[in-house]
C-alpha positions in Angstrom: 0.0 0.0 0.0 1.3 3.4 -1.0 0.9 6.5 1.2 1.5 10.1 0.1 3.0 12.3 2.8 4.0 15.9 3.0 7.0 16.3 5.3 8.6 19.5 6.5 11.9 19.3 8.2 13.5 22.1 10.1 17.3 22.2 10.8 19.1 24.7 13.0 22.1 25.0 10.6 22.7 25.0 6.9 25.0 22.0 7.4 22.2 20.1 9.1 19.9 20.8 6.2 22.5 19.7 3.7 23.0 16.5 5.6 19.2 16.0 5.5 19.2 16.4 1.7 22.0 13.8 1.4 20.1 11.4 3.6 16.9 11.8 1.7 18.7 11.2 -1.6 20.3 8.0 -0.1 16.9 6.7 1.1 15.4 7.4 -2.4 18.3 5.6 -4.1 17.8 2.6 -1.8 14.1 2.5 -2.6 13.1 3.2 1.0 11.1 6.3 0.0 9.7 7.7 -3.3 10.2 11.4 -3.5 7.7 13.2 -5.7 8.9 16.7 -5.2 11.2 18.5 -2.8 12.0 22.1 -2.2 14.7 23.3 0.1 14.9 26.8 1.6 18.2 27.7 3.3 18.5 31.0 5.0 22.0 31.5 6.3 22.2 34.0 9.2 23.3 37.4 7.8 22.1 36.7 4.3 19.7 39.2 2.8 17.5 36.5 1.3 17.1 32.7 1.3 18.5 30.2 -1.2 15.9 28.1 -2.9 16.9 24.7 -4.1 15.2 21.7 -5.8 16.3 18.3 -4.8 15.0 16.5 -8.0 15.7 19.1 -10.6 18.4 21.6 -11.2 18.2 25.4 -11.7 15.7 28.0 -10.5 13.5 27.6 -13.6 12.7 24.0 -12.6 11.1 25.2 -9.4 8.0 26.4 -11.2 4.3 26.0 -11.4 4.3 22.2 -11.5 6.1 21.9 -8.2 5.0 22.2 -4.6 6.3 25.7 -4.6 4.1 26.5 -7.5 1.1 25.2 -5.7 2.0 27.2 -2.5 2.6 30.4 -4.4 -0.6 29.9 -6.4 -2.6 29.5 -3.2 -1.1 32.7 -1.8 -1.8 34.6 -5.0 -5.4 33.3 -5.0 -5.7 34.7 -1.4 -4.2 37.9 -2.5 -6.6 38.2 -5.4 -9.6 37.6 -3.1 -8.3 40.3 -0.7 -7.9 42.7 -3.6 -11.4 41.9 -4.9 -12.8 42.7 -1.4 -10.8 45.9 -1.5 -8.8 44.7 1.5 -5.5 46.2 0.2 -3.7 45.9 3.5 -4.1 42.1 3.5 -3.2 41.9 -0.2 -0.1 44.0 0.3 0.9 41.9 3.4 0.6 38.7 1.3 2.7 40.2 -1.5 5.3 41.3 1.1 5.4 37.7 2.5 5.9 36.3 -1.0 8.7 38.8 -1.8 10.4 38.0 1.5 10.6 34.4 0.4 12.6 35.4 -2.7 9.7 35.4 -5.1 8.9 38.4 -7.4 5.2 39.0 -8.2 4.2 41.0 -11.2 0.6 42.1 -11.8 -0.5 42.0 -15.4 -3.8 42.6 -17.2 -4.4 38.8 -17.3 -3.5 38.3 -13.6 -0.5 38.0 -11.4 2.6 36.1 -12.5 5.6 35.2 -10.4 9.3 34.3 -10.7 12.2 33.5 -8.5 14.6 36.4 -7.8 
C-alpha cells in the first residue's frame, strides 16, 4: 500500500539541512522512499535572502508552477486576489510582502499575477 505524505523538516544549521538532503537522496536511491517533489529553503544568518533549491531538478527555472512551490505560491496569489477583490488592500499587500520576503517576485499583469524567483 502506498501513502503520500508531506513532510517539513527544520534544521538549525545549513549544514544540518545539507546532511538531511543527502540522507533523503540516499533513502530514495535505496528504494526506501519515493520522493515526488522536494523544495529546500536555506536562509543563512546574515544573508539578505534565502537560497531556494530543488532536490530533484536543477536550476531555478525548474522550481516552477508544476512543483510544490508553484502550488503554494498559487494558493497565496489566490488569497491575495480575493483580498484585492474585497478591497482589503492591507491584506493583499501583506501577502505580496510575504511572497517577496521568500525570494519570489510578483508581477501584476492585465491577465492576472505572475511570479518568478529572484
